N, C-alpha and C positions, 0 to 999 in steps of 0.2 A: 349285972353284967356277968358275975360269976355263975349265976343261975343259967343264963343263956349259953355260956361255954359247956356247962354240964349237959344241957339239952342237946347242943351241937355235938358234943362227944357221943352221947347216946345214939343220935341219929347215924353218925358216921360208923359206929360200932355195928348197928343194925344192918346198914347197907353192906359194910364189909362181909359181915356173916352171910347175908343173902347172896352176894357175888360169889363168895367161896363155896357156898352150897351149890350154886349153878354150875361152876367149874367142875366140882366133884361129880355131879350127877351126869353132866355131858360126857365126862371120861367114862362113867360106868355104863351108861346105857343110851347115850345120844340125846340130843335136844328134843326130837319129836316125841320121845316117850316120857319126857318129864311133865309132871303136873305142879301146879302152885302148891299142893299138899306135900309133894315130895320135897319141894324147895324149903317150905316152912318147917317141916319135920327135921330136915338136916341142919338148918340154921338155928333150930331150937327157939322159934319165935312163932307167934300166933298169926293167923291169916290176916287179922286187922292190922298188925304191924307192917305185913308185906303190902297191903293195898293202901297204906299211907304214902308208900313211896312209888309203887308200880301199878299199872292197870292190869297187867297179866304178864305171863312169862316172855312174851315177845316184846313188850315194853321194857322189861328188865334187860333183855338181850341188846335191844336197840341203845339204851342209855349206857350200858357197859361198853359197847362199841364206841358210842359218842365219846366217852371219856378218854378211850385209847386214841381216837382220831384228833381229839382236842389236844393231847400231849404231843401227838406227831406234828401238828401244825404249829404248836408253839416252839418245838425244836427247830422246825424249818424257818419260821419267821424270826427267830432269834439269831439265825446264822448270817454269815457274810457271803452266803452263796458258794458255788463250786466253780472254780476256775480250772478249765482243762489245761490252759497254759501253766498255771501254777503247779499243778499235779505233775505235768511233764517235767518241769524244772526241779521241783524239790523231791519228787518220788516218796512222799509221806502221805499217810492216811488223811483223807478229807475229814476235818473235825466234825462237821455236821452228819455226815454219814456214821462216824464212830459213835456219836451221841444217839442216833437212832437205833444202831445195833445194841448199844448198852442199855437203852430202855427196853428193847425187845427181850434181851437176855435177863433183865431184872424181872420181867413179867412173862418168862418163857412158857410156863404152865398155862397161864391164861391165854396167852396168844395161840399156843398150839390147840387148845381146846376149841376156841372160838373160830379159828381159821378152818376147823374141820366141820362147822355147821354150814351145810349147804343151803344157800338162799340167793335169790337174785340180788337182794340188798344186803348180803352177808358181808362180814368184815373183809374178807378176801377182795371182793369187788370194790369195797369202799376205799381200802388202802391202795389198791391199783389205780383208782381214779385220782387219789390224792397225789400219787407219785407222777401220774400223767399230767395233772394240773400245774405241778411245780417245776417240771422239767425245764421250761424256759426261764421262769422267774428265778431259778436257783443258779442259772448260769451254764447249764450243760451245753446249751447252744447260744452263740452270740445272738443278740437281737436281730442283726442283719440276716442271720441264717434262716429265720422263720419264712422269709420271702424268697430265698434262694436255694431251698433244698431241691436236690434232684429226684427226691421221692416225696410222695404225699405225706404231709406232716402228720396226719391222723394215724396212718399206718405205722410210721416210724415211732411215734409216741406210744402207741398201743403195744408195739413189739418190746420196746424198752420197758414199759410198766409191767408187762407179763413176765418178762425175763427177771426183773428185780424181784418181783413176788415169788417166783420160783426158787430164787437163791435163798430167800428168807425162810421159806417152807423147809427147804432141804437142811438148812442150818438147824432149824427146830427139831426136825426129825433125827437129827445127829446129836441131839442133846447139847447144842451150842458149844461143841468141843473146841472150836476156834474162838479166839478172843475177839471182842468187837473191832479191835485195831486191825487184826488179820482179816476179818470179813470186809471192812470197809476198803482195805488195799486190794483184796480180791475182786470186789465188785467194781472198784474204779479201773481196774486192768481190764476186766471183761467189757465194761462199758466203753472205755476210751480207746482201747485197742481193737475190740472185737474178738469174739471167740476163736474164729479161724486165724487171726494174727497171732494170738496166745499159742495156738498149737503150731504155728509155723516158727515162731520164736524158739520153741522147745526142740523142734525136729530139724530145723534148718531147711525144711521142704514146705512147699505149698501143700495145702489140703488135698487138691486134686492129684498132686503127684506123689 
């Protein structure tokens, strides 16, 4: 048993070194320019160790993204959802959104690097799809609303997913200067009231006027 624990620790240590090397190299020269030799040299491991865990650099990227999305989904599944009515009443940050922003902040460097990798199946697209998939299940919209929307649901969900993703990226670009609680409150206000209503509340005027 103790031997298995030592082996597990060695595996985790190697995987951490490989992932850290990947992030370093993405920041330095971009994913496209990276080779497996670059990664193994930076991680101070041999190529055999790399290939024990990953087929190539694309497999490494995908599995790193998988780990992030798995954590996102566990946070979402462990939540009690998002009640618009509760937010209106209590005016406090939504716990599940705070937890998501806290995770992003904890792994800000990795998130920022991976979100910059352009790919049809990249992290940005995958997170956006995760947000879109969970909008109704989290309670953003009552179940009844799914059949009574005055706009096509696919367009509305795509709009919200892209907007949320943009907020996350701007926060990362700003070095996460706001707290997860502040970001959760900001995102809720923009989502529940809408950007134009936020401007109207600040100015006392309609956006058109």
